[in-house]
ZAMARGU-4260 file (C-alpha; in steps of 0.2 Angstrom, whole numbers, plus 5000, padded with zeros to 4 digits):
<rodrens>
0) 5190/5109/5120 | 5191/5120/5136 | 5175/5129/5139 | 5184/5146/5141 | 5187/5145/5123
5) 5171/5145/5117 | 5160/5161/5113 | 5148/5167/5121 | 5136/5165/5106 | 5137/5157/5089
10) 5138/5175/5081 | 5157/5176/5088 | 5163/5164/5077 | 5162/5177/5062 | 5172/5190/5072
15) 5192/5192/5070 | 5195/5196/5089 | 5187/5179/5094 | 5200/5170/5083 | 5215/5181/5088
20) 5210/5177/5105 | 5206/5159/5101 | 5223/5156/5093 | 5233/5166/5107 | 5227/5154/5121
25) 5228/5136/5109 | 5245/5136/5098 | 5241/5116/5097 | 5233/5109/5082 | 5214/5109/5083
30) 5205/5098/5070 | 5187/5104/5070 | 5181/5090/5058 | 5192/5074/5056 | 5210/5071/5056
35) 5218/5069/5038 | 5217/5050/5039 | 5197/5052/5040 | 5196/5064/5025 | 5211/5058/5013
40) 5202/5045/5005 | 5187/5058/4998 | 5201/5072/4996 | 5213/5061/4984 | 5198/5058/4973
45) 5195/5077/4967 | 5212/5085/4969 | 5230/5080/4960 | 5248/5084/4966 | 5249/5098/4950
50) 5234/5107/4956 | 5236/5123/4963 | 5226/5122/4980 | 5218/5136/4991 | 5215/5133/5009
55) 5201/5146/5017 | 5200/5149/5036 | 5215/5139/5038 | 5218/5141/5057 | 5231/5128/5064
60) 5225/5112/5056 | 5238/5101/5050 | 5227/5097/5035 | 5239/5108/5023 | 5253/5102/5030
65) 5247/5082/5029 | 5243/5086/5011 | 5262/5094/5006 | 5269/5080/5014 | 5261/5066/5002
70) 5263/5079/4986 | 5252/5091/4985 | 5263/5106/4988 | 5256/5121/4978 | 5248/5127/4993
75) 5242/5143/4998 | 5233/5147/5015 | 5224/5160/5020 | 5215/5165/5038 | 5209/5182/5045
80) 5219/5178/5061 | 5236/5188/5061 | 5242/5176/5075 | 5237/5161/5068 | 5245/5164/5051
85) 5261/5169/5061 | 5261/5152/5070 | 5259/5142/5056 | 5271/5151/5044 | 5285/5151/5057
90) 5283/5134/5059 | 5281/5129/5041 | 5293/5141/5033 | 5309/5128/5033 | 5300/5112/5032
95) 5287/5115/5019 | 5296/5129/5008 | 5283/5131/4995 | 5267/5132/5005 | 5263/5150/5009
100) 5251/5159/5023 | 5243/5173/5020 | 5233/5186/5032 | 5216/5188/5020 | 5199/5191/5021
105) 5189/5178/5012 | 5175/5192/5008 | 5189/5202/4998 | 5202/5191/4992 | 5217/5198/4982
110) 5220/5184/4971 | 5217/5186/4951 | 5201/5178/4943 | 5202/5159/4939 | 5219/5158/4949
115) 5216/5140/4959 | 5211/5122/4953 | 5203/5118/4971 | 5196/5128/4985 | 5197/5117/5004
120) 5185/5125/5017 | 5186/5115/5033 | 5174/5121/5044 | 5176/5139/5038 | 5158/5140/5030
125) 5150/5133/5047 | 5159/5148/5056 | 5152/5161/5045 | 5135/5156/5042 | 5129/5155/5061
130) 5111/5158/5057 | 5098/5161/5043 | 5099/5180/5046 | 5100/5192/5030 | 5116/5199/5037
135) 5123/5182/5037 | 5115/5175/5022 | 5124/5191/5013 | 5139/5187/5020 | 5139/5168/5014
140) 5134/5175/4998 | 5148/5187/4996 | 5160/5171/5003 | 5152/5160/4987 | 5154/5174/4974
145) 5174/5176/4980 | 5177/5157/4979 | 5169/5156/4962 | 5179/5170/4956 | 5194/5164/4962
150) 5191/5145/4954 | 5196/5139/4936 | 5183/5133/4925 | 5180/5114/4930 | 5188/5120/4946
155) 5182/5111/4962 | 5175/5119/4979 | 5178/5106/4993 | 5169/5112/5008 | 5170/5103/5024
160) 5156/5105/5035 | 5142/5100/5048 | 5129/5105/5037 | 5117/5112/5049 | 5100/5114/5042
165) 5103/5133/5039 | 5122/5130/5032 | 5115/5115/5020 | 5101/5127/5012 | 5113/5140/5009
170) 5126/5130/5001 | 5115/5120/4989 | 5105/5134/4985 | 5121/5145/4979 | 5127/5129/4968
175) 5113/5122/4961 | 5114/5129/4945 | 5130/5129/4935 | 5139/5118/4947 | 5140/5099/4949
180) 5137/5095/4967 | 5142/5079/4976 | 5142/5075/4994 | 5150/5060/5005 | 5148/5057/5022
185) 5164/5056/5032 | 5168/5039/5042 | 5179/5044/5055 | 5192/5030/5058 | 5188/5019/5074
190) 5172/5028/5076 | 5161/5017/5088 | 5144/5018/5094 | 5141/5026/5111 | 5157/5039/5105
195) 5152/5042/5089 | 5148/5061/5086 | 5127/5067/5086 | 5134/5077/5071 | 5141/5069/5056
200) 5154/5078/5046 | 5150/5078/5028 | 5163/5082/5012 | 5154/5093/4997 | 5163/5094/4982
205) 5156/5106/4972 | 5163/5105/4951 | 5161/5125/4943 | 5155/5120/4925 | 5156/5134/4909
210) 5138/5132/4908 | 5125/5139/4921 | 5112/5128/4913 | 5120/5113/4921 | 5111/5103/4936
215) 5118/5088/4943 | 5116/5082/4961 | 5123/5067/4966 | 5128/5058/4985 | 5140/5045/4989
220) 5132/5030/4998 | 5139/5019/5010 | 5143/5005/4997 | 5155/5019/4987 | 5140/5022/4974
225) 5138/5038/4966 | 5118/5040/4966 | 5112/5054/4956 | 5096/5065/4961 | 5083/5071/4952
230) 5086/5089/4960 | 5092/5095/4975 | 5080/5090/4986 | 5089/5073/4986 | 5104/5079/4992
235) 5097/5087/5008 | 5085/5071/5010 | 5103/5062/5011 | 5112/5074/5021 | 5097/5073/5034
240) 5095/5053/5033 | 5114/5054/5038 | 5111/5065/5053 | 5096/5059/5060 | 5105/5040/5059
245) 5120/5048/5068 | 5109/5054/5082 | 5102/5036/5084 | 5119/5030/5086 | 5125/5043/5098
250) 5110/5040/5107 | 5112/5021/5109 | 5126/5025/5121 | 5115/5031/5134 | 5099/5022/5130
255) 5090/5017/5145 | 5083/5000/5145 | 5063/5003/5144 | 5068/5013/5128 | 5066/5005/5110
260) 5075/5014/5095 | 5068/5010/5079 | 5076/5016/5060 | 5072/5013/5043 | 5085/5008/5031
265) 5081/5012/5011 | 5086/5006/4996 | 5093/5018/4982 | 5081/5009/4969 | 5065/5011/4979
270) 5061/5027/4989 | 5043/5022/4990 | 5044/5009/5006 | 5060/5006/5017 | 5067/4988/5014
275) 5073/4986/5031 | 5068/4992/5048 | 5078/4988/5062 | 5072/4990/5081 | 5084/4990/5095
280) 5079/4981/5112 | 5091/4980/5128 | 5089/4969/5142 | 5097/4970/5160 | 5113/4961/5157
285) 5104/4948/5173 | 5093/4943/5159 | 5105/4942/5146 | 5108/4924/5146 | 5113/4920/5129
290) 5128/4935/5126 | 5129/4952/5121 | 5122/4955/5106 | 5112/4945/5092 | 5103/4951/5077
295) 5083/4943/5075 | 5077/4941/5057 | 5058/4943/5055 | 5053/4932/5040 | 5041/4941/5026
300) 5024/4940/5031 | 5027/4939/5050 | 5029/4958/5053 | 5011/4959/5058 | 5013/4948/5072
305) 5011/4956/5088 | 5027/4950/5094 | 5035/4960/5080 | 5026/4975/5078 | 5024/4982/5094
310) 5036/4987/5109 | 5028/4975/5122 | 5031/4960/5109 | 5047/4964/5105 | 5053/4967/5124
315) 5044/4947/5126 | 5055/4943/5110 | 5071/4950/5118 | 5069/4940/5133 | 5066/4923/5126
320) 5081/4926/5114 | 5093/4932/5129 | 5103/4944/5124 | 5109/4960/5131 | 5104/4969/5115
325) 5093/4962/5101 | 5091/4971/5085 | 5074/4964/5076 | 5075/4967/5057 | 5059/4967/5048
330) 5057/4966/5029 | 5047/4975/5019 | 5036/4973/5006 | 5040/4979/4988 | 5056/4973/4987
335) 5065/4956/4982 | 5076/4946/4994 | 5085/4932/4986 | 5091/4921/5002 | 5094/4923/5020
340) 5111/4923/5018 | 5110/4938/5006 | 5100/4947/5019 | 5112/4943/5032 | 5127/4951/5019
345) 5116/4967/5017 | 5111/4971/5034 | 5126/4965/5045 | 5137/4981/5044 | 5122/4993/5048
350) 5116/4980/5063 | 5134/4979/5069 | 5135/4997/5070 | 5120/4997/5082 | 5130/4985/5092
355) 5135/4991/5110 | 5152/5000/5112 | 5159/4987/5123 | 5157/4973/5110 | 5174/4967/5103
360) 5178/4971/5086 | 5176/4959/5072 | 5166/4947/5084 | 5154/4937/5074 | 5136/4940/5079
365) 5123/4928/5080 | 5109/4930/5067 | 5093/4922/5074 | 5077/4918/5064 | 5060/4909/5066
370) 5062/4900/5048 | 5077/4894/5038 | 5075/4906/5025 | 5068/4925/5024 | 5049/4919/5021
375) 5038/4924/5006 | 5025/4936/5002 | 5013/4936/4989 | 5005/4951/4982 | 4988/4947/4976
380) 4981/4965/4976 | 4986/4982/4977 | 4973/4996/4975 | 4968/5010/4985 | 4950/5018/4991
385) 4946/5036/4994 | 4942/5029/5012 | 4955/5017/5016 | 4969/5025/5007 | 4981/5012/5001
390) 4980/4993/5004 | 4987/4977/4998 | 4979/4958/4999 | 4993/4946/5002 | 4997/4928/5008
395) 5012/4921/5017 | 5016/4903/5022 | 5015/4907/5043 | 5023/4896/5056 | 5017/4879/5063
400) 5001/4870/5059 | 4993/4886/5053 | 4999/4886/5034 | 4993/4897/5022 | 4989/4915/5028
405) 4979/4929/5018 | 4981/4948/5024 | 4972/4963/5022 | 4986/4978/5027 | 4981/4996/5026
410) 4998/5004/5020 | 4995/5019/5032 | 4999/5005/5045 | 5012/4991/5035 | 5015/4982/5051
415) 4997/4981/5055 | 4985/4966/5047 | 4967/4973/5047 | 4961/4956/5043 | 4969/4938/5042
420) 4961/4921/5036 | 4967/4904/5034 | 4969/4897/5017 | 4968/4879/5013 | 4972/4870/4994
425) 4958/4861/4989 | 4968/4845/4987 | 4971/4848/5006 | 4954/4852/5011 | 4946/4835/5015
430) 4963/4825/5021 | 4971/4840/5031 | 4956/4850/5038 | 4943/4837/5038 | 4927/4843/5045
435) 4930/4860/5043 | 4920/4874/5036 | 4927/4880/5019 | 4920/4890/5003 | 4930/4888/4987
440) 4931/4903/4976 | 4939/4912/4961 | 4956/4908/4970 | 4966/4897/4960 | 4957/4882/4970
445) 4960/4887/4988 | 4946/4887/4999 | 4942/4900/5014 | 4945/4893/5031 | 4932/4901/5044
450) 4938/4889/5057 | 4947/4900/5069 | 4948/4917/5072 | 4966/4924/5071 | 4966/4939/5080
455) 4964/4939/5102 | 4954/4954/5102 | 4941/4945/5089 | 4938/4932/5102 | 4934/4945/5116
460) 4922/4953/5104 | 4914/4936/5101 | 4914/4931/5119 | 4901/4946/5121 | 4889/4934/5115
465) 4891/4921/5130 | 4889/4938/5143 | 4870/4943/5136 | 4860/4944/5151 | 4848/4930/5158
470) 4850/4912/5160 | 4852/4906/5143 | 4864/4919/5137 | 4876/4911/5126 | 4867/4896/5121
475) 4869/4892/5103 | 4864/4909/5095 | 4849/4913/5107 | 4844/4925/5121 | 4835/4922/5136
480) 4818/4923/5128 | 4823/4908/5115 | 4824/4920/5102 | 4838/4921/5089 | 4850/4936/5091
485) 4853/4953/5082 | 4871/4959/5081 | 4875/4976/5073 | 4896/4976/5068 | 4901/4994/5062
490) 4916/4992/5051 | 4919/4977/5039 | 4936/4975/5034 | 4940/4957/5027 | 4923/4951/5034
495) 4933/4938/5045 | 4922/4941/5061 | 4907/4942/5053 | 4910/4926/5043 | 4917/4917/5058
500) 4898/4921/5067 | 4888/4915/5050 | 4897/4898/5048 | 4896/4893/5068 | 4882/4903/5076
505) 4868/4902/5062 | 4854/4908/5073 | 4863/4924/5074 | 4857/4938/5062 | 4870/4952/5059
510) 4870/4969/5051 | 4888/4976/5047 | 4890/4993/5043 | 4906/5000/5032 | 4909/5018/5023
515) 4919/5011/5011 | 4912/5002/4997 | 4927/4996/4989 | 4933/4987/5005 | 4916/4978/5003
520) 4919/4971/4987 | 4936/4968/4992 | 4930/4956/5007 | 4918/4948/4993 | 4931/4944/4981
525) 4948/4940/4992 | 4940/4935/5008 | 4925/4925/5006 | 4911/4937/5012 | 4895/4930/5009
530) 4884/4944/5011 | 4865/4940/5010 | 4859/4957/5006 | 4871/4970/5002 | 4861/4990/5005
535) 4866/5009/5002 | 4861/5017/5018 | 4861/5036/5023 | 4855/5049/5036 | 4837/5048/5036
540) 4835/5034/5024 | 4824/5018/5027 | 4837/5004/5025 | 4826/4986/5020 | 4836/4972/5029
545) 4831/4955/5029 | 4829/4950/5048 | 4829/4932/5045 | 4841/4920/5056 | 4857/4917/5051
550) 4857/4933/5037 | 4872/4944/5035 | 4867/4961/5029 | 4881/4973/5024 | 4877/4991/5024
555) 4887/5003/5014 | 4885/5019/5025 | 4893/5029/5039 | 4892/5021/5056 | 4889/5035/5064
560) 4875/5043/5054 | 4866/5027/5054 | 4867/5023/5074 | 4860/5040/5075 | 4847/5039/5063
565) 4839/5021/5069 | 4840/5029/5087 | 4830/5045/5079 | 4817/5034/5072 | 4816/5023/5087
570) 4812/5009/5076 | 4807/4994/5091 | 4812/4981/5079 | 4830/4985/5077 | 4836/4981/5095
575) 4852/4974/5094 | 4859/4961/5109 | 4878/4966/5104 | 4882/4980/5096 | 4902/4980/5091
580) 4913/4994/5083 | 4928/4988/5076 | 4933/5004/5068 | 4951/5011/5063 | 4953/5028/5065
585) 4963/5037/5049 | 4966/5054/5059 | 4984/5050/5065 | 4985/5066/5073 | 4970/5065/5085
590) 4981/5050/5098 | 4968/5038/5094 | 4969/5024/5083 | 4952/5015/5087 | 4938/5020/5086
595) 4937/5035/5078 | 4934/5051/5091 | 4917/5053/5085 | 4911/5036/5091 | 4917/5041/5109
600) 4905/5055/5110 | 4891/5057/5124 | 4878/5058/5111 | 4883/5044/5099 | 4886/5033/5115
605) 4868/5036/5122 | 4861/5033/5104 | 4869/5016/5103 | 4863/5012/5120 | 4846/5016/5115
610) 4847/5001/5102 | 4850/4990/5114 | 4841/4977/5122 | 4839/4977/5139 | 4851/4962/5142
615) 4863/4967/5128 | 4880/4972/5128 | 4890/4985/5119 | 4908/4982/5112 | 4922/4993/5107
620) 4942/4993/5104 | 4950/5005/5113 | 4969/5008/5104 | 4975/5026/5111 | 4994/5033/5111
625) 4989/5047/5123 | 4985/5043/5140 | 4973/5058/5143 | 4962/5053/5129 | 4961/5035/5135
630) 4953/5042/5150 | 4942/5054/5142 | 4935/5040/5131 | 4934/5030/5146 | 4925/5040/5155
635) 4913/5044/5142 | 4909/5027/5139 | 4907/5023/5161 | 4895/5037/5162 | 4884/5030/5149
640) 4885/5010/5154 | 4882/5004/5171 | 4897/4992/5171 | 4911/4992/5158 | 4924/4978/5156
645) 4941/4985/5151 | 4951/4971/5145 | 4971/4972/5139 | 4974/4963/5122 | 4993/4961/5117
650) 4995/4971/5103 | 4979/4978/5103 | 4979/4990/5120 | 4961/4986/5126 | 4942/4979/5122
655) 4928/4987/5132 | 4913/4976/5135 | 4899/4986/5142 | 4883/4982/5149 | 4866/4990/5154
660) 4864/4984/5171 | 4875/4975/5184 | 4878/4957/5180 | 4879/4945/5195 | 4893/4935/5185
665) 4902/4951/5182 | 4909/4956/5198 | 4926/4964/5205 | 4937/4955/5218 | 4932/4960/5237
670) 4952/4958/5241 | 4955/4977/5247 | 4974/4973/5245 | 4973/4967/5227 | 4960/4982/5222
675) 4974/4993/5230 | 4988/4985/5220 | 4979/4986/5202 | 4972/5002/5203 | 4970/5019/5210
680) 4954/5024/5202 | 4939/5026/5211 | 4924/5015/5205 | 4937/5004/5196 | 4942/4985/5203
685) 4950/4970/5197 | 4937/4958/5188 | 4934/4943/5198 | 4935/4928/5186 | 4922/4919/5196
690) 4916/4901/5192 | 4900/4908/5185 | 4909/4919/5172 | 4919/4905/5168 | 4904/4893/5166
695) 4895/4907/5156 | 4911/4906/5142 | 4915/4888/5144 | 4898/4885/5138 | 4897/4896/5124
700) 4914/4889/5118 | 4907/4871/5119 | 4890/4878/5110 | 4900/4884/5095 | 4911/4868/5094
705) 4926/4877/5099 | 4932/4871/5116 | 4949/4878/5112 | 4943/4894/5116 | 4940/4890/5133
710) 4959/4894/5139 | 4960/4907/5127 | 4945/4915/5136 | 4955/4914/5153 | 4970/4921/5146
715) 4963/4936/5140 | 4949/4939/5154 | 4962/4937/5171 | 4970/4954/5169 | 4953/4962/5165
720) 4946/4979/5175 | 4930/4982/5179 | 4921/5000/5180 | 4904/5004/5187
</rodrens>
């Protein structure tokens, strides 16, 4: 539309003068909300050739003409503009003699009560309901009252609208009693991604009932199935979801390479958990060696893998696949998936809507996956606790040699596994995993396999035992004096890290603090935690724990209060060689996923520092969604400790390893060019992965019988930064 035809403000749409000028300038038909071919398959379901039809605010749309030409000849058209009524009456007088055009105000129609079987409104409501002001609301109510008056009982008011929020609220509220409301979303013929409107068109069909007590709300989904809603909120949610989806499709046409778009697809039978999540990842054409577009299906139980749950991992997956656009499809728990073919059938239409506009129509799209089927997921326990919220314990068959994996997942972060351990069938324990340590539990003859840490960040935390100061640091759980090590871990989860240490470094005494008593029991029942002592702690209380070597003491209590309390008492016999924070943040609005902000204050950090052995280390996750918050936490940590290693971990952001004093084997690169290239921050240099540092890590890996960790340590430490 020409800019000169647009009003200076939305309120002008309500004015007769605006429409008179509009139709004087634009004599050609203007279809605001779609052509007849876009609308007819819906309209014909609700009107009959014998019906008397009123079209309000007809303008110069061809809708009435098209309806007349296919047999709907009893049509009255009204509009406030004398100009357009004269134009349309003159145009149709001979060719369509039974159709009338009349200048009439919709707020004061001159028709008798119960005159029409159907009233069609194509954009008129949107032109009148321009805002949510009281004057506008009064006009809209008057309009609805007049439409209801001229409609027969069981007659239909068909409203074609963009359904912006203020319009939708008025439309639904006015027809929530004594009407059946059904809504369709219009799929325009030939519409493609990139050229699709950001504002979809809806057709509301309101059927006037004799009884004002009737309340029926329905929407028609993309499979042409009519879905009944409990109340009007269901209608509003459907419309808003369609609008959000249309915005995504529209945005894809101009999406930048560094962007990724995610959207959830829901089942009509399950409104608790999405059925699918689709992530759209684009690559530069020069990297797209295999084609334009493909779909990747993530098998059930694999969605917590970094490759599928993070932006960086998805980019890496897209580069490996080699397609210009890759749609990664995740299958959610709480649903049943019959087969890979059935899943392809379900998601193909929606996935293809996300393809590029340049993709040829009806092209066969490649569907990639890691497995031949959709994978399997067995939920063993679904429960909740006051501290952790909803959670599930589930098992799935992993790829390669890893076999059966058991996971603990907090439902507030359903794509992130809190704990993972390997499971062994009892009959396979001796033959397939000879020599590996496992413990049978009440789990159908399965064994817990504590031979491997599944998470890279746990391996980094473990490596802190290799970096304890002194010549003998890292030797089989002994510190420089030859005495065994004391470790404090805040955050138990399923207990994977404490149990690995217990099994492989038996001279270590561990105190593990967790706020959630329910989760402690889950770790015991479902993840094989072997706690030698479980005590309940609290601020100011003496906590009797065994300090014997190899003991794993679990303390139910608040981690901040526990450390502050120990620091206040200054108990000399409780100096830890390593303090590890493995705690997630339940406050989603803080911008910090781990640790909670209360674990990053100067007061807490000083208290933790006071509990460390002079050669000890303080270790924590640092997972921040906000750069300013990350810098603030890092500043507090660096102010407290002499030396801080910040090591990136795929999917987990960073792990910080902090010491009370400078270590000869922990130093930065001296090459000023590489320093300048890596960081511009004062007091921060790239870590020099020296022979001395590698020797420490190698010796530690060998001492616990895990030589396989050597290469992993190298990969993890190579991109570290040193703050001093």
